[in-house]
C-alpha positions as CSV (number, residue, x, y, z in Angstrom):
1,M,8.5,-19.2,17.1
2,S,5.2,-18.0,15.6
3,F,4.1,-17.7,12.0
4,W,4.1,-14.0,12.4
5,D,7.8,-13.8,13.6
6,D,8.8,-16.1,10.7
7,F,6.9,-14.0,8.2
8,K,8.5,-10.7,9.4
9,K,12.0,-12.3,9.0
10,Q,11.1,-12.8,5.3
11,L,9.9,-9.3,4.6
12,E,11.4,-5.9,5.6
13,P,9.9,-2.4,5.7
14,G,10.9,-0.8,2.4
15,S,10.3,-3.9,0.4
16,V,8.3,-3.5,-2.9
17,L,5.7,-6.1,-3.8
18,D,3.3,-6.8,-6.6
19,L,0.0,-7.9,-4.9
20,V,-3.5,-8.8,-6.1
21,L,-6.2,-6.7,-4.5
22,D,-8.4,-9.1,-2.5
23,K,-11.0,-6.7,-1.0
24,K,-12.1,-3.1,-0.9
25,V,-13.8,-1.5,2.0
26,P,-15.2,2.0,1.3
27,P,-14.6,4.7,2.0
28,G,-10.9,4.0,2.0
29,F,-9.2,0.6,2.6
30,L,-7.7,-1.9,0.3
31,F,-6.8,-5.4,1.5
32,F,-4.3,-7.9,0.1
33,N,-3.6,-11.5,1.1
34,L,0.2,-11.9,1.5
35,T,-0.2,-15.5,2.8
36,D,-3.0,-17.6,4.1
37,Q,-2.5,-16.0,7.5
38,V,-1.2,-12.5,6.8
39,Q,-3.1,-9.6,5.3
40,G,-1.8,-6.3,4.1
41,S,-3.8,-3.1,4.3
42,L,-3.5,0.1,2.3
43,H,-5.4,3.2,3.3
44,V,-6.7,5.6,0.6
45,S,-4.3,8.3,1.9
46,E,-1.4,6.1,0.9
47,L,-2.5,5.8,-2.8
48,N,-1.3,9.2,-4.0
49,W,0.2,12.4,-2.7
50,N,-2.9,14.3,-3.8
51,F,-5.8,13.2,-1.5
52,G,-8.4,14.2,-4.0
53,L,-6.8,12.0,-6.7
54,S,-6.5,9.2,-4.1
55,Q,-10.3,9.1,-3.7
56,T,-10.7,8.9,-7.5
57,D,-8.0,6.2,-7.7
58,F,-9.7,4.2,-5.0
59,R,-13.0,4.1,-6.9
60,K,-11.3,3.1,-10.2
61,I,-9.2,0.2,-8.8
62,P,-11.1,-3.1,-9.3
63,V,-10.8,-6.1,-7.0
64,G,-8.5,-8.6,-8.6
65,S,-6.1,-6.1,-10.0
66,T,-2.4,-6.2,-9.3
67,L,-0.8,-3.2,-7.6
68,R,2.8,-2.5,-6.8
69,V,3.0,-1.5,-3.1
70,Y,5.7,-0.5,-0.6
71,V,5.9,-2.1,2.8
72,I,5.7,0.6,5.5
73,G,5.7,-1.6,8.5
74,F,4.1,-4.3,10.6
75,D,1.2,-4.3,13.1
76,D,2.1,-6.9,15.7
77,R,-1.1,-6.6,17.6
78,Y,-3.3,-7.5,14.6
79,K,-0.7,-9.3,12.5
80,K,-1.1,-7.1,9.5
81,V,1.3,-5.4,7.1
82,H,0.9,-1.7,6.4
83,L,1.3,-0.8,2.7
84,S,1.7,2.4,0.7
85,R,1.8,3.4,-3.0
86,K,2.9,7.0,-2.6
87,L,6.2,5.9,-1.0
88,L,7.2,3.9,-4.1
89,P,10.4,5.3,-5.7
90,T,8.6,5.8,-9.0
91,I,6.0,8.1,-7.5
92,E,7.1,11.7,-7.6
93,R,6.8,13.5,-4.3
94,P,5.4,17.1,-4.4
95,S,8.6,18.4,-2.8
96,Q,10.6,17.0,-5.8
97,S,8.3,18.1,-8.5
98,T,9.4,20.8,-10.9
99,A,5.9,21.2,-12.4
100,W,5.4,24.5,-10.6
101,K,8.2,26.1,-12.7
102,N,5.9,25.8,-15.7
103,L,3.2,28.1,-14.2
């Protein structure tokens, strides 16, 4: 059995992790080391439901900061984990927002 198969048994899609940002690649990727052999990636579109705010958030997040992320799934070809922030249960989805009622 490979390290990748062993790793996937320990982590499921839907898991929530606190990870340290290892690397930023403009214009829109954040990379996290989950182990010595496994890297997680988060695209800027997964930071926030508002893409304009996602770009702003991306620029403000320093390397070395800890982010809470949601595991979307696995990329078996490249042995990477796909991550999101907008799917966290604490992030309000636009469809659930009541802010429009205050207009």
